[in-house]
C-alpha positions, 0 to 999 in steps of 0.5 A: 511490534514494528510499524510496516508500510503496505506498498501494494497496486490500488488504482485501475482500468475497471472495477473489478481490476480495482477490487482485485487489488482491495482483495489482494491488498488485504491478504498483504495486511493478513500477511503483515499481522501473520510475521507480527507487523502492524501494517498500514496500508493507507491505500485502503483507509483513505479510498473508503467512501467518503473519506477520499476519492482516487479518481479524482486527483487532488483527493489521490494526492492528499491521500498520497501524501497523508500515507507517506508522513506516516512512511516518514516513522515507519520501520519497513516499507513491505512492497508486495509484487504479486500484481506488478509495482504502480507508480503510486508504490515507487512513490512510496519506496522512494519516500521510504528510502529518503528516510531510510526505512529498509524496503522489503520486497515481498510475495504471496504463494497464495493468492489468487487473482 
């Protein structure tokens, strides 16, 4: 299975938008798994209660650095664009590009926001 870093939006202005972004990221993981890939969405893993708080800047930065460390060994960065491309996603794309990891842009035809 190829290791795939998943880029999708997380942070948002409201709790409802964050929940939508979490549902979307989960759908992105499902899409990767259906493709036979081994995906990681670090923004879902590290923002779980009791791990890191995305609203606290140093914790957000720590989580992003941890996710980017995994990006360096990924075989693909899958960028899911249905909800746009956030600043954090651009950062992930940049890390992948720096380490010569392929980047693929994807959409989910059946996701309902």
